[in-house]
Each structure stands twice: as C-alpha cells, then as structure tokens.
C-alpha positions, -999 to +999 in steps of 0.1 A: -106-222+066-072-224+082-053-255+072-034-276+097-002-269+079-008-231+082-016-234+119+014-257+127+041-241+106+033-206+095+018-192+127+045-208+147+071-191+125+054-157+122+032-155+153+002-144+132-033-159+135-060-150+109-095-145+122-120-172+113-151-152+116-151-121+095-170-100+070-140-082+056-108-097+045-091-063+042-100-029+055-081+003+044-086+039+055-078+064+027-081+098+012-094+095-024-085+118-052-079+118-090-048+113-111-043+132-143-018+116-167-009+128-202-017+104-230+010+087-250+037+091-223+041+128-229+053+154-204+027+173-184+038+208-193+034+202-231+002+181-231-034+189-237-049+154-236-050+137-202-065+105-187-083+110-154-087+081-129-097+078-092-068+070-071-052+065-037-022+044-026-043+024-002-070+014-027-042+006-051-032-020-025-068-032-019-074-036-057-054-068-058-074-088-032-107-072-043-102-081-079-095-117-069-127-121-050-119-112-014-143-088+005-126-054+009-138-023+029-127+013+023-131+040+050-129+074+035-147+108+032-163+126+003-172+161-008-210+162-008-225+167-043-191+167-061-190+150-095-154+139-086-168+121-055-193+104-078-165+093-101-146+080-071-176+060-058-182+045-092-145+035-095-145+018-061-177-001-069-163-012-103-132-026-085-155-046-062-147-026-031-173-016-005-169+019+010-183+042+036-176+077+046-190+110+057-202+135+031-186+169+038-201+201+025-178+217+000-181+251+016-180+271-016-154+272-044-125+277-020-136+249+003-130+212+004-121+190-026-106+157-036-069+161-042-052+160-077-022+139-085-006+151-118+018+125-132+043+124-160+050+086-165+083+093-181+097+075-212+131+061-219+157+085-207+131+109-194+122+100-158+087+103-143+076+135-125+047+137-101+031+169-088+006+167-059-020+194-055-036+187-021-049+221-011-083+218+006-081+180+007-112+165+022-094+134+034-076+155+060-109+156+079-110+119+084-121+114+120-125+084+142-159+096+153-172+093+117-172+055+119-187+028+141-156+008+148-175-015+172-198-025+144-170-029+118-145-048+140-165-065+167-198-074+149-187-076+112-150-086+118-119-078+098-089-101+091-063-075+082-064-037+085-038-020+062-026+014+074-004+038+054+019+065+066+005+088+040-029+088+057-014+088+092+005+120+084-022+139+065-034+158+096-036+155+134-071+141+130-060+114+106-031+105+128-054+099+157-078+080+134-051+056+123-039+051+159-074+043+170-078+018+141-046+001+152-058+000+188-092-014+179-076-040+155-053-051+183-081-054+207-102-075+184-075-098+171-073-082+136-039-083+120-023-049+114-003-041+082+016-008+083+033+006+052+054+035+065+053+057+033+074+086+046+068+120+028+091+149+039+065+175+030+039+159+053+063+156+082+077+192+081+072+208+115+056+177+130+085+154+133+082+145+170+044+142+169+045+118+139+075+099+152+056+091+184+024+081+166+042+060+140+062+043+167+030+034+186+013+020+155+045+000+146+047-014+181+014-033+176+017-040+139+021-076+126+034-066+092+058-037+086+066-025+051+090+002+040+122+012+022+154+024+039+142+060+041+109+049+057+125+029+085+151+055+092+130+086+091+097+073+105+110+050+132+147+060+137+160+026+126+196+026+114+195+020+076+219+011+048+238+034+025+227+023-009+244+047-033+271+032-055+271-002-038+269-036-053+236-055-053+250-080-028+261-052-005+228-034-007+209-067+001+231-071+032+225-035+042+187-040+039+189-072+060+208-055+087+182-027+088+153-051+090+171-070+118+174-038+137+137-031+131+128-066+144+147-059+176+130-026+180+095-039+172+094-076+183+056-078+180+059-077+142+062-110+124+067-099+088+090-072+075+091-065+037+106-041+012+109-039-026+142-035-044+144-014-076+172-005-099+163+019-127+179+013-161+156+038-177+119+048-173+108+016-191+134-009-179+138-017-142+154-044-122+127-054-097+132-074-066+120-079-030+131-089+004+110-103+033+117-115+068+089-138+080+094-150+115+131-159+115+133-169+078+146-146+050+130-147+016+145-129-014+136-122-050+168-113-067+161-082-090+148-093-124+143-071-154+108-060-161+093-038-188+076-007-173+047+012-189+042+033-158+060+027-126+036+045-103+017+020-082+042-008-084+050-007-047+013-007-039+008-037-061+035-055-042+018-049-009-016-059-023-002-092-036+017-099-003-014-093+018-035-115-007-010-144-001-013-140+036-051-139+034-051-170+013-030-187+039-002-197+015+034-204+024+054-173+032+077-177+002+045-175-020+034-143-003+065-125-016+065-141-050+028-131-056+036-097-042+066-093-066+045-104-096+015-082-086+038-052-084+053-060-118+017-063-132+008-028-119+037-014-139+022-027-172-010-007-170-019+030-174-038+031-141-017+031-109-035+000-097-036-035-111-068-055-117-057-091-122-082-112-140-073-143-119-044-157-099-029-173-130-023-139-146-001-130-117+016-164-114+024-163-151+043-131-145+063-147-117+071-177-140+082-154-168+055-168-191+043-140-214+030-164-241-006-160-254-034-176-234-062-189-256 
C-alpha cells in the first residue's frame, strides 16, 4: 500500500504514481535464448566443457523482483516442441516468473530456433568476449496480436512495464510490439521503464525507423536508463567524451547528458546510468548515477570483485525497479540497484537470485562476513 510519505514526497519529486490494483508488479517482453559459457573461466575457442543456461537481458532484470517475492510476467515466444524451449520454461518457472507466449512451428532444421549467446567471461588480463548467434531467432516474430493486452493491462493490471531497446530493435514486428505496449501502459496508468540498450548491428540500415520508434517510446516513459552511447545513438542526446578524463570530469559529463535528456523528454521522472572502470576482468570500479525528479543521487565507483561481468547492468536495473516497486526513498532505489548489479557479477549465471533483501543490503554495506 502506498505510504503517505511516498505520496507526499516521492511522487511530488518524480511525478510517478504506482497503481494500487494490479496482478503483476513487473511485466517484460523478451526473446529467450541460451547462453554457453566455458567452465573454469576458460576461452571459448579452446574449451570442450560448457555450462548452458536460459537467458535474456530482460529476464535478468526481472529475476531480482521475482526472487524477492513480487509477481512478474514475461511475454515471449517459443519454438514448438523444442527441448530448448522446455529448458527455458523450466528456468523461468524456477525463478518464480509467470510467462505466456505463442508456440511457433520450427519449420524444419533451417527454421526457427532460440538464439545462442556464447560467452568467454574473461579472467585477469584477458577480457571477456561475447559471440551472439541469432540466425532464425524465434523472438523476432513477437507480435502485438499474439497477446491480449486488454486482459493483461486493464483486467489484471501492471505496475511497471520494462522495455528494452534490444527487443525493440530485433525486427519491425517487435518494434511495433514494444510501441503498442508503451501506448497501452500509458493509457492504463502503468509506469514505463525503458532501457535503451543500443546495438549497432541491430540498427544497421534501420537508423531512422528505430530512432523514430525509440523517441516515441522515450517520450511516454517514466524511467529512462542508458549509458552515453545509448542516449546519443538512440535518441540523439549530446553525450560526454569519457576517454582519458578524470572520474570527476566524467561524472559532470554524464550529468550534463542526463540534463539534456530531461529537457528533451520532460515526461520521464527518473534517469539512471551505471559507471564502470575496468582494472582487469575480475576487478572493477562500480558506480551509478540517477536523477530522480530534480535531485541527483550518486554512488561513487567502489571496487568490486567480478566472477563474470555479464548481467551486472541488468542486475542494477532489476534492483532499481524493485526499490521503486517497494516504494522506498529514491536514494535507496539506486543503492539497491548498485548492490544488485554487484551481486550479479559474483555468480556464473548472468542473472542474480538474491535469497532476501538482506543479502543485497549486505553488499551495499560492504559486509561480506559469514551469516550463521
């Protein structure tokens, strides 16, 4: 239930109002696939022993609130009769996420499939390498007509819909799907979170089409998330030059960029980005910056130990949205997001499954002592 303090202070500062009647705290559209990672932090090209997991950036985000007990809905699509689809469904269920999606006929061995993400986590002085194999990706068929949006948004109710630029840019169909989700969310009073997630290979030859759609979604979004490349290339916002500058200068550059974004997209109440300096593959300086309403919140980069960096940014977003859904103070949103991202880098999966809030807050406090 919304507290008086949240209504009087936070919504006044950020212009955001969470729905009181809802079935789903968070809804994410996504294209599911599998990730293959060599064991023992070895390179891909010289390995013969791999760990396979179900994955998508959007469900990495959703894993934080789902693990901590909030109801989460995943909209996706599956290859009918595929053992990989079965593995994905089992993984989503084990992570406490509800899902729905059309079953697409494979169409023979050269037809549809769930994409493969092949990742070398890196180690020490050897940086991570990621190879995406998305030929025939079934998620590119995601279509707004596959889902009953009236039932999901009007009858069941959603507090926040989280959209990713990865899904928006997959295909013309997924772009329209994300745009219609944003329009429906806006109509029904659902908050919209948009992580821009620019990928050059997705945008090639479609720059104007995607710029127009991203701009339309951003214009109705309540929460905008992205790094300097995302804001510049997705939305045309002037960004900072980060190479070779001091941390203080980079922070000021990011603040200027976000200020420009706020002017261009006044409907948004929250703008957030992570800050990362890589010492080596296993030692990073990890920070965050957020503008909530007219108030800046910063986490100065602190050193973290990294087992696998992939998914850290998604963990940050998941923790940030969890704090918003729990109606905490804005400063706590970013703190919990920072710590959730740090947690994600300590596990072999690219998503974090916190046992409880205290596990996350202990990371924020720097308390790695044993809990008995």
